[in-house]
C-alpha positions in Angstrom: -8.6 5.4 16.1 -12.3 5.1 15.7 -13.0 1.8 13.9 -15.5 3.4 11.5 -13.1 6.2 10.6 -10.3 3.6 9.9 -12.7 1.5 7.8 -13.7 4.5 5.8 -10.1 5.5 5.1 -9.2 1.9 4.2 -12.2 1.8 1.7 -11.2 5.1 0.2 -7.6 3.8 -0.1 -8.6 0.5 -1.8 -11.0 2.3 -4.2 -8.2 4.7 -5.2 -5.8 1.8 -5.8 -8.4 0.1 -8.0 -9.1 3.3 -9.9 -5.3 3.8 -10.5 -4.7 0.2 -11.8 -4.6 -0.9 -15.4 -8.0 -1.9 -16.9 -7.3 -5.7 -17.0 -5.8 -6.1 -13.5 -6.4 -9.3 -11.7 -4.4 -8.8 -8.5 -2.7 -5.8 -6.9 -0.2 -5.6 -4.0 0.5 -2.2 -2.6 3.0 -1.5 0.2 3.8 1.9 1.7 5.9 3.1 4.6 5.5 6.3 6.7 8.0 7.6 9.3 7.9 10.8 11.2 11.3 12.7 11.0 11.9 15.6 13.3 13.9 17.5 10.7 12.1 16.8 7.4 8.6 15.9 8.5 6.8 12.8 7.2 8.9 10.5 5.1 7.1 8.1 2.8 7.7 5.7 0.0 5.5 3.1 -1.7 5.7 0.3 -4.2 3.2 -1.8 -6.0 2.9 -5.0 -8.0 0.1 -5.8 -10.3 -0.9 -8.9 -12.2 -2.9 -8.8 -15.4 -5.7 -11.0 -16.9 -6.9 -14.4 -15.9 -3.4 -15.8 -16.4 -2.1 -13.4 -13.7 0.8 -12.2 -15.9 3.0 -9.8 -13.9 2.9 -6.2 -15.0 5.9 -5.2 -17.1 7.4 -2.3 -15.1 9.6 -1.3 -18.0 6.4 0.2 -19.4 5.9 2.4 -16.3 4.6 1.9 -12.8 1.7 -0.5 -12.4 -0.5 2.2 -10.7 -1.1 5.7 -12.0 -0.2 8.4 -9.6 -3.1 9.6 -7.5 -3.1 12.5 -5.0 -6.2 11.0 -3.4 -4.4 7.7 -2.8 -1.4 9.5 -1.1 -3.8 11.7 0.9 -5.8 8.7 2.2 -2.6 7.0 3.4 -1.3 10.1 5.0 -4.6 10.7 6.7 -4.7 7.1 7.9 -1.1 7.5 9.3 -1.8 10.8 11.0 -5.1 9.6 12.6 -3.3 6.4 13.8 -0.5 8.5 15.2 -3.0 10.6 17.2 -4.3 7.4 18.7 -0.8 6.1 19.6 -1.2 3.3 17.0 2.1 4.2 15.2 2.7 1.8 12.3 5.7 2.1 10.0 4.4 0.0 7.1 1.1 -0.8 5.6 0.3 -3.3 2.9 -2.8 -4.4 1.0 -3.5 -7.1 -1.5 -6.6 -6.9 -3.6 -8.1 -9.5 -6.0 -10.3 -8.8 -9.1 -13.4 -9.6 -7.1 -12.8 -6.7 -4.7 -11.7 -8.9 -1.8 -8.8 -7.3 0.1 -6.6 -8.0 3.1 -4.6 -5.3 4.9 -1.5 -5.7 7.1 0.2 -3.2 9.3 3.9 -3.3 10.3 5.2 -1.8 13.5 8.9 -2.3 13.1 11.5 -1.4 10.6 11.3 0.5 7.3 13.0 -1.6 4.7 11.6 0.3 1.8 12.7 3.7 3.1 16.1 2.2 4.1 16.6 0.5 0.7 16.8 -3.0 2.1 15.7 -4.8 -1.0 15.5 -8.3 0.4 13.4 -7.3 3.4 10.8 -5.2 1.5 10.6 -7.8 -1.3 9.9 -10.4 1.4 7.0 -8.3 2.7 5.6 -7.9 -0.8 5.9 -11.7 -1.4 4.1 -12.4 1.8 1.3 -10.0 1.0 0.9 -11.5 -2.5 0.4 -15.0 -1.0 -2.5 -13.8 1.3 -5.1 -14.0 -1.5 
């Protein structure tokens, strides 16, 4: 994939996450998986964690998901996956952690799909590792 194209898609993706977050967020971790399936097409699933305020209080998920649903967000991830696929860079998972200053770190995973396979401990370990990056 062209580096500039990938950077552009990542910036769109990060901006959509920020736009979808609660007003007083201080840190966001977003993790998604994509897997091509011959019978049903592109399988996908995502999960997010969000911390609020200077105290970094975890978002209360009983009040709903930490990020509002965004078609643009899902479209950006799908486009990133499809472009990567065309260039034989086939990842199965993608995570990003963003702090309130706009700094972000991304991580691509090339093996396993614990979120799609409902392997709680494994995908939680990925989320925890992402959260520690910033």
